[in-house]
C-alpha positions as CSV (number, residue, x, y, z in Angstrom):
1,M,34.7,-10.9,-24.5
2,T,35.4,-13.4,-21.7
3,A,32.4,-15.5,-20.7
4,T,31.5,-15.4,-17.0
5,Q,29.5,-18.0,-15.1
6,R,26.1,-16.9,-13.7
7,P,25.7,-17.2,-10.0
8,T,23.5,-20.1,-8.9
9,M,20.2,-19.2,-7.4
10,T,18.0,-21.7,-5.7
11,Y,14.2,-21.6,-5.6
12,S,14.3,-20.6,-1.9
13,K,16.8,-17.8,-2.5
14,M,14.7,-16.6,-5.5
15,R,11.6,-16.4,-3.3
16,G,13.6,-14.4,-0.7
17,L,14.8,-12.0,-3.4
18,L,11.2,-11.5,-4.7
19,T,10.0,-10.9,-1.2
20,F,12.7,-8.2,-0.8
21,F,11.9,-6.5,-4.0
22,S,8.1,-6.6,-3.2
23,A,8.8,-4.8,0.1
24,L,11.0,-2.3,-1.8
25,L,8.4,-1.5,-4.4
26,K,5.8,-0.9,-1.7
27,G,8.0,1.8,-0.1
28,K,9.7,3.2,-3.2
29,K,7.3,2.6,-6.0
30,V,7.6,5.7,-8.0
31,G,11.4,6.1,-7.8
32,F,12.1,2.5,-8.7
33,R,9.6,2.7,-11.5
34,D,11.4,5.7,-13.0
35,F,14.7,4.0,-12.5
36,L,13.6,0.9,-14.5
37,H,12.2,3.1,-17.3
38,K,15.4,5.0,-17.7
39,L,17.4,1.8,-17.6
40,A,15.2,0.1,-20.2
41,S,15.4,3.1,-22.5
42,S,19.2,3.4,-22.3
43,Q,21.0,2.5,-25.5
44,Q,23.9,1.2,-23.3
45,L,21.6,-1.2,-21.5
46,C,23.4,-4.4,-22.6
47,Q,26.8,-2.9,-22.0
48,I,26.1,-1.6,-18.4
49,L,23.8,-4.2,-16.8
50,D,22.1,-7.4,-17.6
51,T,18.7,-6.4,-16.3
52,K,17.0,-9.4,-17.9
53,W,19.1,-11.6,-15.7
54,I,18.2,-9.7,-12.5
55,L,14.5,-9.5,-13.1
56,R,14.0,-12.9,-14.6
57,P,13.6,-16.0,-12.3
58,H,16.3,-18.6,-12.2
59,S,14.1,-21.0,-14.2
60,Q,14.3,-18.7,-17.3
61,H,18.1,-18.7,-17.6
62,G,19.0,-20.8,-20.6
63,A,15.5,-22.1,-21.0
64,T,14.0,-22.3,-24.5
65,K,10.4,-21.6,-24.6
66,Q,7.9,-19.4,-26.4
67,K,7.9,-16.8,-23.6
68,E,11.6,-16.2,-23.9
69,E,10.8,-14.0,-26.9
70,G,8.4,-12.1,-24.8
71,S,8.8,-9.7,-21.9
72,V,10.3,-9.1,-18.5
73,S,7.4,-7.9,-16.4
74,A,8.5,-4.8,-14.5
75,L,6.9,-1.6,-13.5
76,T,7.0,1.2,-16.1
77,P,5.4,4.6,-16.4
78,D,1.7,4.6,-16.9
79,T,2.0,5.4,-20.6
80,S,1.5,3.2,-23.6
81,Q,1.9,4.0,-27.3
82,M,-0.3,1.1,-28.3
83,K,-3.8,1.3,-29.7
84,P,-6.3,-1.3,-31.0
85,S,-5.5,-0.6,-34.7
86,D,-1.9,-1.8,-34.1
87,F,-3.2,-5.3,-34.3
88,D,-5.0,-7.6,-36.7
89,Y,-7.6,-9.6,-34.8
90,L,-7.8,-13.1,-36.3
91,K,-10.0,-15.3,-34.1
92,I,-12.1,-15.3,-30.9
93,I,-10.4,-17.7,-28.5
94,G,-12.3,-17.2,-25.3
95,R,-15.1,-15.3,-23.6
96,G,-15.6,-13.8,-20.1
97,S,-18.1,-11.8,-18.0
98,F,-16.7,-8.5,-19.3
99,G,-15.7,-9.2,-22.9
100,K,-13.8,-11.5,-25.2
101,V,-10.3,-12.8,-25.7
102,L,-8.9,-12.8,-29.3
103,L,-5.9,-14.1,-31.1
104,A,-4.2,-11.0,-32.6
105,R,-1.1,-10.3,-34.6
106,H,0.9,-7.1,-34.1
107,R,1.0,-5.5,-37.5
108,K,4.6,-4.2,-37.3
109,E,6.3,-6.9,-35.3
110,E,4.2,-9.8,-36.8
111,R,4.1,-11.5,-33.4
112,Y,1.0,-13.2,-32.0
113,Y,-0.8,-12.3,-28.7
114,A,-3.9,-13.1,-26.8
115,V,-5.7,-9.8,-26.4
116,K,-8.3,-9.6,-23.7
117,V,-10.9,-6.9,-24.5
118,L,-13.0,-5.8,-21.5
119,Q,-16.1,-3.6,-21.9
120,K,-15.8,-0.6,-19.4
121,Q,-19.6,-0.1,-19.2
122,I,-20.2,-3.7,-17.9
123,I,-17.3,-3.4,-15.5
124,I,-18.6,-0.2,-14.1
125,Q,-22.1,-1.5,-13.9
126,K,-21.0,-4.4,-11.9
127,K,-18.5,-2.3,-9.8
128,E,-15.6,-4.5,-10.7
129,Q,-13.1,-1.7,-11.4
130,K,-11.0,-2.8,-8.4
131,N,-10.8,-6.4,-9.6
132,V,-9.6,-5.3,-13.1
133,M,-6.9,-3.2,-11.6
134,V,-5.8,-6.0,-9.3
135,E,-5.5,-8.3,-12.3
136,R,-3.2,-5.7,-14.0
137,S,-1.2,-5.4,-10.8
138,V,-0.8,-9.2,-10.5
139,L,0.2,-9.6,-14.2
140,L,3.0,-7.0,-13.6
141,K,4.2,-8.9,-10.6
142,G,4.5,-12.1,-12.7
143,L,8.2,-11.3,-13.4
144,Q,8.2,-13.9,-16.2
145,H,7.5,-16.9,-14.0
146,P,7.6,-19.9,-16.2
147,F,4.1,-21.1,-15.3
148,L,2.2,-17.7,-15.4
149,V,0.8,-16.0,-18.4
150,G,2.7,-12.8,-19.0
151,L,1.6,-9.2,-19.8
152,H,3.1,-7.3,-22.7
153,F,0.9,-4.2,-23.0
154,S,-2.2,-2.8,-21.5
155,F,-4.1,0.2,-22.9
156,Q,-7.6,1.6,-23.0
157,T,-10.1,3.5,-25.3
158,P,-13.2,5.4,-24.2
159,H,-15.1,2.1,-24.2
160,A,-12.8,-0.8,-23.6
161,L,-9.7,-2.0,-21.7
162,Y,-7.1,-4.1,-23.5
163,F,-4.7,-6.7,-22.0
164,V,-2.1,-7.9,-24.5
165,L,-0.9,-11.3,-23.1
166,D,1.1,-14.3,-24.1
167,F,-0.8,-16.4,-26.6
168,V,-0.8,-20.0,-25.3
169,N,-2.3,-22.4,-27.7
170,G,-1.9,-25.9,-26.2
171,G,-5.5,-25.9,-24.9
172,E,-7.2,-25.5,-21.5
173,L,-6.6,-28.4,-19.0
174,F,-10.4,-28.6,-19.0
175,Y,-10.4,-29.3,-22.8
176,H,-7.9,-32.2,-22.4
177,I,-9.8,-33.7,-19.4
178,Q,-13.0,-33.6,-21.4
179,R,-11.3,-35.3,-24.4
180,E,-9.4,-38.0,-22.5
181,G,-11.6,-38.5,-19.5
182,T,-8.8,-39.0,-16.9
183,F,-5.0,-38.7,-16.8
184,S,-2.5,-41.2,-15.5
185,E,-1.0,-40.4,-12.1
186,P,2.4,-39.3,-13.6
187,R,0.7,-36.9,-16.0
188,A,-1.6,-35.5,-13.3
189,A,1.4,-35.2,-10.9
190,F,3.3,-33.2,-13.5
191,Y,0.6,-30.7,-14.0
192,A,-0.2,-30.5,-10.3
193,A,3.5,-29.9,-9.5
194,E,3.8,-27.0,-12.0
195,V,0.6,-25.5,-10.7
196,T,1.9,-25.9,-7.1
197,L,5.0,-23.8,-8.1
198,A,2.8,-21.1,-9.7
199,L,0.6,-20.9,-6.6
200,G,3.6,-21.0,-4.2
201,Y,5.2,-18.1,-6.2
202,L,2.0,-16.0,-5.9
203,H,1.8,-16.7,-2.2
204,S,5.4,-15.6,-1.8
205,L,4.2,-12.2,-3.1
206,N,1.3,-12.3,-0.7
207,I,-1.2,-12.9,-3.6
208,V,-4.0,-15.5,-3.2
209,Y,-5.3,-16.8,-6.5
210,R,-8.8,-17.8,-5.4
211,D,-10.1,-19.2,-8.8
212,L,-8.2,-22.4,-9.5
213,K,-10.1,-24.5,-12.0
214,P,-9.1,-26.5,-15.2
215,E,-10.4,-23.7,-17.4
216,N,-7.8,-21.3,-16.0
217,I,-4.9,-23.7,-16.5
218,L,-3.6,-23.6,-20.0
219,L,-0.9,-25.8,-21.8
220,D,1.7,-24.0,-23.9
221,S,3.0,-25.4,-27.2
222,E,5.6,-27.5,-25.4
223,G,3.1,-29.0,-22.9
224,H,3.9,-27.0,-19.8
225,V,1.3,-25.4,-17.5
226,M,0.4,-21.7,-17.8
227,L,-1.9,-20.2,-15.1
228,T,-4.1,-17.4,-16.4
229,D,-7.1,-15.1,-15.4
230,F,-6.0,-13.2,-12.3
231,G,-9.3,-11.2,-11.9
232,L,-10.2,-12.8,-8.5
233,C,-6.7,-12.6,-7.0
234,K,-6.4,-10.9,-3.6
235,E,-3.2,-9.0,-2.8
236,G,-1.6,-8.3,0.5
237,V,-2.5,-11.6,2.2
238,A,0.5,-13.3,3.7
239,V,0.5,-17.0,4.7
240,G,-1.7,-17.0,7.9
241,G,-3.5,-13.8,6.8
242,T,-7.3,-13.9,6.2
243,M,-9.9,-12.4,3.8
244,R,-13.7,-12.8,3.6
245,T,-14.9,-12.0,0.1
246,F,-17.2,-14.7,-1.4
247,C,-15.9,-15.5,-4.8
248,G,-14.9,-18.4,-7.1
249,T,-16.5,-21.1,-9.2
250,P,-19.1,-23.4,-7.4
251,E,-17.4,-26.8,-8.1
252,Y,-14.1,-25.7,-6.8
253,L,-15.1,-23.5,-3.8
254,A,-13.5,-24.3,-0.4
255,P,-16.0,-25.0,2.4
256,E,-14.8,-22.1,4.5
257,V,-15.7,-19.7,1.6
258,L,-19.1,-21.3,1.2
259,L,-19.8,-20.8,4.9
260,G,-18.9,-17.2,4.8
261,H,-16.0,-17.6,7.2
262,T,-12.8,-15.7,7.0
263,Y,-10.3,-17.7,5.0
264,T,-6.6,-17.9,4.3
265,P,-4.3,-18.6,1.3
266,A,-5.0,-22.3,2.0
267,V,-8.1,-21.9,-0.2
268,D,-5.8,-22.3,-3.1
269,W,-4.6,-25.7,-1.9
270,W,-8.2,-26.9,-1.6
271,G,-8.6,-25.7,-5.2
272,L,-5.5,-27.7,-6.3
273,G,-7.0,-30.8,-4.6
274,T,-10.3,-30.4,-6.6
275,V,-8.3,-30.0,-9.9
276,L,-6.0,-33.0,-9.1
277,F,-9.1,-35.1,-8.2
278,E,-10.7,-34.1,-11.5
279,M,-7.6,-35.1,-13.5
280,L,-7.4,-38.5,-11.8
281,C,-11.2,-39.3,-11.7
282,G,-12.8,-37.3,-14.4
283,L,-15.1,-35.1,-12.3
284,P,-14.7,-32.6,-9.4
285,P,-14.7,-34.5,-6.0
286,F,-18.2,-33.4,-4.8
287,Y,-19.8,-32.9,-8.1
288,S,-23.6,-33.1,-8.6
289,P,-25.9,-32.0,-11.5
290,S,-27.8,-30.1,-8.8
291,K,-25.8,-27.0,-7.7
292,A,-27.5,-27.0,-4.4
293,Q,-26.7,-30.6,-3.8
294,M,-23.1,-30.1,-4.9
295,L,-22.6,-27.2,-2.5
296,E,-24.0,-29.3,0.3
297,N,-21.6,-32.1,-0.7
298,I,-18.7,-29.8,-0.4
299,L,-19.7,-28.9,3.1
300,Y,-20.7,-32.3,4.4
301,A,-20.3,-35.3,2.1
302,P,-17.4,-37.7,2.7
303,L,-14.7,-37.8,0.1
304,H,-15.4,-40.8,-2.1
305,M,-12.5,-41.7,-4.4
306,H,-14.4,-43.8,-7.0
307,C,-11.3,-44.5,-9.1
308,E,-8.3,-46.6,-8.5
309,L,-5.6,-44.5,-7.0
310,S,-2.3,-45.1,-5.3
311,E,-1.9,-44.7,-1.6
312,A,0.3,-41.6,-2.2
313,S,-2.3,-39.9,-4.3
314,K,-5.1,-40.7,-1.9
315,S,-3.0,-39.2,0.9
316,L,-2.4,-36.0,-1.0
317,L,-6.0,-35.6,-1.9
318,E,-7.1,-36.2,1.6
319,G,-4.6,-33.6,2.8
320,L,-5.6,-31.0,0.3
321,L,-9.4,-31.7,0.6
322,E,-9.3,-31.4,4.4
323,R,-12.3,-29.3,5.6
324,N,-10.6,-28.4,8.8
325,V,-8.3,-25.6,7.6
326,S,-5.9,-25.9,10.5
327,K,-5.2,-29.5,9.3
328,R,-5.1,-28.9,5.6
329,L,-1.9,-29.6,3.7
330,G,-0.2,-26.4,2.9
331,K,-1.8,-24.3,5.7
332,T,1.3,-23.9,7.8
333,C,4.4,-24.0,5.6
334,D,2.6,-23.5,2.2
335,V,4.2,-24.9,-0.9
336,V,7.0,-26.6,1.1
337,E,4.5,-29.0,2.7
338,L,3.3,-30.2,-0.8
339,Q,6.8,-30.5,-2.2
340,E,7.7,-32.8,0.7
341,H,4.7,-35.2,0.1
342,S,5.3,-38.7,-1.1
343,F,3.1,-38.1,-4.2
344,F,5.9,-35.8,-5.5
345,A,8.7,-38.0,-4.2
346,Y,10.4,-38.4,-7.5
347,M,10.0,-34.7,-8.6
348,N,13.1,-32.6,-9.0
349,W,11.6,-29.2,-8.1
350,D,14.6,-27.1,-9.4
351,D,14.5,-28.9,-12.7
352,L,10.8,-28.5,-12.9
353,L,11.0,-24.8,-12.3
354,A,13.7,-24.5,-15.0
355,R,11.4,-26.4,-17.4
356,K,13.9,-29.2,-17.7
357,V,11.4,-31.9,-16.9
358,K,9.9,-33.3,-20.1
359,P,6.1,-32.8,-20.3
360,P,4.1,-36.1,-20.5
361,F,2.1,-34.7,-23.4
362,V,3.1,-32.2,-26.1
363,P,0.3,-30.5,-28.1
364,S,0.5,-31.0,-31.8
365,V,0.4,-27.4,-33.0
366,T,1.8,-26.3,-36.3
367,G,2.6,-22.8,-35.3
368,P,1.8,-19.8,-33.2
369,C,-1.6,-19.2,-34.9
370,D,-2.8,-22.8,-34.6
371,V,-6.1,-22.8,-32.7
372,S,-7.0,-26.5,-33.1
373,Y,-7.0,-27.0,-29.3
374,I,-9.3,-24.1,-28.7
375,D,-13.1,-24.7,-28.6
376,P,-14.7,-24.1,-32.0
377,E,-17.6,-22.5,-30.0
378,F,-15.2,-19.5,-29.8
379,T,-13.0,-19.8,-33.0
380,L,-16.0,-20.1,-35.4
381,Q,-17.5,-16.8,-34.2
382,P,-16.9,-13.8,-36.3
383,V,-14.5,-11.2,-34.9
384,P,-16.6,-8.1,-33.9
385,P,-15.6,-4.9,-35.6
386,S,-16.0,-3.0,-32.3
387,V,-12.6,-4.4,-31.0
388,V,-10.9,-1.8,-33.2
389,D,-12.2,1.2,-31.4
390,Q,-12.2,4.1,-33.9
391,Q,-12.6,6.6,-31.1
392,W,-9.2,5.8,-29.7
393,T,-7.6,8.5,-27.5
394,S,-4.7,8.5,-25.2
395,A,-6.6,10.2,-22.4
396,L,-7.0,8.0,-19.3
397,S,-10.5,7.3,-18.0
398,Q,-11.1,8.5,-14.5
399,A,-12.5,5.0,-13.7
400,F,-9.2,3.3,-14.7
401,P,-6.3,5.7,-14.0
402,G,-2.9,4.2,-14.5
403,F,-4.1,1.2,-16.5
404,S,-1.9,1.7,-19.5
405,Y,1.5,-0.2,-19.6
406,M,4.2,-1.1,-21.9
407,N,6.7,-3.8,-21.1
408,P,10.3,-2.6,-21.1
409,E,11.5,-5.1,-23.7
410,D,8.5,-4.4,-25.9
411,H,9.0,-0.7,-25.5
412,M,12.7,-1.1,-26.7
413,A,11.5,-3.2,-29.6
414,A,8.8,-0.7,-30.6
415,K,11.4,2.1,-30.6
416,M,13.8,0.1,-32.8
417,S,11.1,-0.9,-35.3
């Protein structure tokens, strides 16, 4: 067989292609979904068309990473053959408002995943069904972006919802800030740049993240950033569009959100500013032990940079933490404005997206089940037996129709096993 050279695709071209497919899916969702399912199920798939190349961003071609063994996120029929008993649940690795996140091993494939188990009763009581379905939708639109956690399966039982995700075991950025106090500017710039690409990608799909904080930024085993937890995302908001829902984490809320004003995707750039400030100075920019005082600081206090910073980093922080949204860095041209800032002058953005830039820190993990960078507050808890729901049924709940999903690659692997 003669080897052929892959066509070069720049980041800007990739974003344009994704925008086209996003528009296509809105108008032709059912037909395109059925097409992909038939394509993924075909035994002649590899001979006819390299769909992994088409659906995967340019960054993934030739890249070696843990997610390469994972999935290509694409729409498939709302059916899943998975059930809770297909997994061995090894450790609790996180906790949220609606349930727990567990390290699990697939019994047949012997692969490790992070399984997010959400309790339906709590979700329904708090009227959060819509946010859960948005999280699923955003995960499907991830298209294997190198800095977004990917979805492999989703399924449900009468009592719970299950997201089966990439297991990323390099620790939360919050953990590393707490352990080291502050980061050097080059290290902080590396993380900020990868997060910038993740946010810019979501914005290109008209998705606003809205909950950027160090707890939602993970490091993988190679030291690259992985953004997770898409429960507060808002879909259908283009750059320049607005929304009004009050949501987020107090320390990282943008002032326009606190004031109850309509706001734009620029809230994510304020969030990036708060995270970058915390990486460089050890605390969020307007932090106070008193929540009321902290919220007042966000609205009115001057920005005090109490640590030694370069002029470039000061300029970037001032641009991101600008209360006047019309003047905030990223408001007009989104990610391009950040990429052109002097703080990132040495950054090769194409290499960064392709994971060719060496991370400044590589977690020392022994294997896929190493949980040494995860808080023992979680890992020392016993795994609750309720995660293996014995009343499993394939019937879909009326509250969560269309929740179940199986990734095309995982679907083919399951058929072959």
